[in-house]
C-alpha positions in Angstrom: -43.1 27.0 -22.3 -42.2 23.6 -23.6 -43.5 20.6 -21.6 -39.9 19.2 -21.7 -38.8 22.1 -19.5 -41.5 21.8 -16.8 -40.0 20.1 -13.7 -41.8 19.1 -10.5 -40.9 21.3 -7.6 -40.4 20.2 -4.0 -43.4 21.7 -2.2 -41.1 22.8 0.7 -39.8 25.6 -1.6 -43.2 27.3 -1.4 -43.1 27.3 2.4 -39.6 28.7 2.5 -39.7 32.2 4.1 -36.9 33.4 1.9 -39.3 33.8 -1.0 -41.9 35.8 0.8 -43.4 38.2 -0.3 -41.9 36.9 -3.5 -44.2 36.2 -6.5 -41.8 35.6 -9.3 -43.1 33.3 -12.0 -44.9 31.3 -9.3 -47.3 28.6 -10.2 -48.8 25.7 -8.3 -46.0 23.4 -9.4 -43.1 25.6 -10.2 -41.1 28.6 -9.0 -39.0 30.7 -11.3 -36.1 33.0 -10.3 -34.5 34.7 -13.2 -34.1 32.1 -15.9 -34.0 29.2 -13.5 -36.8 26.9 -12.5 -36.3 25.8 -8.9 -36.9 22.2 -8.2 -35.9 21.4 -4.6 -33.7 22.6 -1.8 -30.3 20.9 -1.6 -29.0 22.5 1.6 -28.9 25.5 3.9 -26.3 27.4 5.8 -26.3 30.5 8.0 -26.1 32.9 5.1 -27.5 31.1 2.1 -29.8 28.4 0.9 -28.9 26.2 -2.1 -31.4 24.8 -4.6 -31.4 22.4 -7.5 -32.8 24.2 -10.5 -33.1 24.0 -14.3 -31.8 26.8 -16.4 -34.5 27.5 -18.9 -32.3 29.1 -21.6 -29.3 26.8 -21.3 -31.5 23.7 -20.7 -29.1 22.3 -18.0 -29.5 21.5 -14.4 -27.9 24.1 -12.1 -27.4 24.8 -8.4 -28.7 28.1 -7.2 -27.3 29.8 -4.1 -29.6 32.4 -2.6 -28.5 34.9 -0.1 -30.8 35.0 3.0 -29.5 38.2 4.5 -29.4 41.4 2.5 -27.3 43.8 4.5 -24.6 45.8 2.8 -21.9 43.6 4.2 -23.6 40.3 3.3 -24.3 41.4 -0.3 -20.7 42.6 -0.7 -19.3 39.2 0.6 -21.7 37.3 -1.7 -20.5 39.3 -4.7 -16.9 38.8 -3.7 -17.4 35.0 -3.5 -19.0 34.9 -7.0 -16.2 37.0 -8.5 -13.5 34.7 -7.0 -15.3 31.6 -8.3 -15.6 33.2 -11.7 -11.9 33.9 -11.8 -10.9 30.3 -11.0 -11.7 28.2 -14.0 -10.6 24.6 -13.2 -12.2 21.1 -13.6 -11.9 20.5 -9.9 -13.6 23.7 -8.8 -17.3 24.4 -9.0 -18.0 26.9 -11.7 -20.2 30.0 -11.3 -22.3 30.7 -14.3 -24.0 34.0 -13.2 -24.9 36.2 -10.3 -27.9 38.4 -10.3 -30.7 39.9 -8.2 -34.4 39.5 -8.6 -36.6 42.4 -7.7 -39.3 41.3 -5.3 -41.1 44.6 -4.5 -40.4 48.3 -4.2 -37.9 47.8 -1.3 -36.6 44.3 -1.5 -34.4 42.1 -3.7 -33.2 38.5 -3.8 -29.5 38.0 -4.6 -28.7 34.7 -6.1 -25.7 32.9 -7.7 -26.2 30.3 -10.5 -23.5 27.5 -10.3 -22.6 24.3 -12.0 -24.6 21.4 -10.5 -22.5 18.4 -9.5 -24.7 15.4 -9.4 -23.5 13.1 -6.6 -22.8 13.7 -3.0 -20.3 15.3 -0.6 -17.2 13.5 0.6 -18.8 13.7 4.1 -21.9 11.9 2.8 -19.8 9.3 1.1 -17.8 8.6 4.2 -20.8 7.9 6.3 -22.5 5.8 3.6 -19.3 3.7 3.6 -19.4 3.3 7.3 -23.1 2.4 7.4 -23.1 0.2 4.3 -19.6 -1.4 4.4 -18.7 -1.2 8.0 -15.5 0.9 7.4 -14.5 4.3 6.2 -13.3 5.1 2.7 -10.4 2.9 1.4 -7.1 4.7 1.4 -6.5 4.6 -2.3 -9.9 6.0 -3.1 -9.6 8.7 -0.4 -6.2 9.9 -1.7 -7.6 10.0 -5.2 -10.4 12.3 -3.9 -8.0 14.5 -2.1 -5.7 14.6 -5.2 -8.6 16.0 -7.2 -9.3 18.6 -4.5 -5.7 19.6 -4.3 -5.6 20.1 -8.1 -8.4 22.6 -7.8 -6.9 24.3 -4.8 -3.6 24.6 -6.5 -5.2 26.7 -9.2 -6.6 29.0 -6.4 -3.2 29.1 -4.6 -1.5 30.0 -7.9 -3.7 33.1 -8.0 -3.1 34.0 -4.3 -6.5 32.7 -3.1 -6.8 30.7 0.1 -10.1 28.8 0.6 -10.1 28.7 4.5 -12.9 26.2 4.8 -11.8 22.9 3.3 -13.6 20.0 4.9 -15.5 16.9 3.6 -18.7 18.8 3.3 -17.1 21.2 0.8 -15.8 18.4 -1.5 -18.4 17.4 -4.1 -18.1 13.9 -5.6 -19.6 13.5 -9.1 -21.4 10.2 -9.3 -20.7 9.5 -12.9 -16.9 9.3 -12.7 -15.8 10.1 -9.1 -14.4 13.5 -10.0 -14.1 15.8 -6.9 -14.9 19.5 -7.1 -14.2 22.0 -4.4 -17.2 24.2 -3.5 -18.0 27.2 -1.3 -15.5 30.1 -1.5 -17.6 32.1 1.0 -14.7 32.4 3.5 -11.9 32.6 0.9 -9.3 35.3 1.2 -7.3 37.0 -1.6 -3.7 37.3 -0.6 -3.0 39.6 -3.6 -4.7 42.4 -1.6 -7.8 41.4 0.2 -10.7 42.9 -1.8 -12.9 43.0 1.2 -12.7 46.6 2.2 -12.0 47.3 5.8 -11.1 43.8 6.9 -7.6 44.8 7.9 -9.2 47.2 10.5 -11.3 44.5 12.1 -10.2 42.4 15.1 -8.8 39.0 13.9 -11.3 36.2 14.2 -10.9 32.5 13.7 -12.4 31.6 10.4 -13.3 28.1 9.3 -14.7 24.9 10.7 -13.5 23.7 14.1 -11.3 20.7 13.8 -10.2 21.7 10.3 -8.7 25.1 11.0 -4.8 25.1 10.9 -3.1 25.6 14.3 -1.3 28.8 13.2 -4.7 30.4 12.5 -5.9 29.5 16.0 -3.1 31.7 17.4 -3.8 34.6 15.1 -1.4 34.1 12.3 -2.6 35.2 8.8 -3.9 32.6 6.4 -1.5 31.0 3.8 -1.8 28.2 1.2 -0.3 25.9 3.8 -3.4 26.5 6.0 -5.5 24.9 3.2 -2.9 22.0 3.1 -3.6 21.3 6.8 -7.4 21.3 6.3 -7.1 19.0 3.3 -4.8 16.7 5.3 -7.4 16.5 8.1 -10.0 15.8 5.5 -7.9 12.9 4.2 -7.3 11.6 7.7 -11.1 11.6 8.5 -12.0 10.0 5.2 -9.6 7.1 5.8 -10.1 6.6 9.6 -13.6 8.1 10.3 -12.2 10.2 13.1 -10.3 13.5 13.6 -6.5 13.5 14.4 -7.0 14.9 17.9 -10.0 12.8 19.0 -13.4 14.2 19.9 -14.2 17.7 18.7 -14.8 19.0 22.2 -13.9 22.3 23.9 -10.3 21.3 24.3 -9.8 20.2 20.7 -8.2 23.5 19.5 -5.8 23.5 22.4 -4.7 20.0 21.5 -4.1 21.2 17.9 -1.8 23.9 19.1 0.2 22.1 21.8 0.1 18.4 21.0 1.1 16.1 18.1 -1.7 14.4 16.1 -2.4 10.7 16.5 -0.6 8.8 13.7 -3.0 7.8 11.0 -1.7 4.2 11.2 -2.9 4.0 14.8 -6.4 5.2 13.8 -6.6 3.1 10.6 -4.0 0.3 10.8 -4.5 -0.9 7.2 -3.3 2.5 5.8 -0.2 2.1 3.6 2.9 3.9 4.9 3.1 6.1 1.8 -0.4 7.4 2.4 -0.1 7.7 6.2 3.2 9.6 5.9 1.7 11.9 3.3 -1.3 12.7 5.5 0.8 13.3 8.6 3.0 15.7 6.7 -0.1 17.7 5.6 -1.3 18.0 9.2 2.1 18.9 10.8 1.9 21.7 13.3 5.1 23.0 11.8 4.2 24.9 8.6 7.7 24.5 7.2 7.3 20.7 7.2 4.0 20.8 5.4 3.7 21.2 1.6 3.9 24.9 0.9 0.7 24.8 -1.2 -1.7 22.4 -2.8 0.4 22.2 -5.9 2.9 20.2 -3.9 0.1 18.2 -2.3 -1.3 17.2 -5.8 2.1 16.3 -7.2 2.9 14.1 -4.1 -0.6 12.5 -4.2 -0.2 11.6 -7.9 3.2 10.0 -7.2 1.7 7.9 -4.3 -1.3 6.8 -6.5 1.1 5.8 -9.3 3.3 3.8 -6.9 0.4 2.0 -5.4 -1.1 1.1 -8.8 2.2 0.3 -10.5 3.2 -3.0 -8.9 3.0 -6.5 -10.4 -0.2 -8.4 -10.5 0.6 -10.0 -7.2 1.6 -6.7 -5.7 -1.6 -5.1 -6.9 -3.7 -7.8 -5.4 -1.9 -7.4 -2.1 -2.3 -3.6 -2.3 -6.0 -4.0 -3.0 -6.4 -6.2 0.0 -4.5 -3.8 2.2 -6.1 -0.5 1.1 -9.5 -1.7 0.1 -9.5 -1.1 -3.6 -13.0 -1.7 -5.0 -13.2 -4.4 -7.7 -15.6 -2.5 -9.9 -15.3 1.0 -11.1 -19.0 1.7 -10.5 -18.6 0.6 -6.9 -15.4 2.6 -6.6 -17.2 5.9 -7.3 -20.6 5.1 -6.0 -22.3 7.6 -3.8 -25.1 5.2 -2.9 
């Protein structure tokens, strides 16, 4: 193995119980799964752990999502997610490169997905770094550009009948080099062309998604639709600009307020927000599905128009807009995840 390919590994990987009794290409300073040399853990959820790795054959950094539970249903859902991701080829969606299983011993396998690695941070991380470092949430123009990117990716999914169902700042990855946003994690996605998860129609309906971001129609048992993702993306925009959710604290009564009350106007939560941006966000989070954009294709088109109008004014107008919405003076600062 070439020395250029050897990467230091976070020692926490070796203590991770997911790999026991695994002994795949294990060395003191490296752990190999398939063709990927694992470097460090990036995150963990209830079903999966995600690692930064280096693909030895392709010689590129990758993200590796490893299934922690290996029941029949969990494996089927994992395979379904990978197939949906593979079907959706778009610059604003995280690409899946491979899915495989690694044999551990005579009765155990590790299932893993190799994905594009987006070097940067999540929109959630960026929001809180802005608050800590600059004393305010993300400027409106920057936030709507991020949401526009996400909407472009989701529009490709909606065009194929796929609803994400878990849009939130944590699932928007911001590439540090140019600020491009990519939508991640289709683990809860549903295929409206004919749900390929066998038997789901026979199960009791459950609320799927992250509290605070789930559309109100889903809270009362209505089926998911592209407009449900529009709502979640609108809440995401609202939070990125204001630092808060539209219905206050995410307590036990939050869902009821979503169903029965009107959201707080974004201008009240973030007074410097331009009317164009505020009206756009409030349309996205309307309780009335018929008033929302029908899908994220409409969201992306409207966002592009708003961005163009904000940026198109005279020199004096641009200066005033920059002061109002917080446009950063340097491109590097505009897209910084630091």
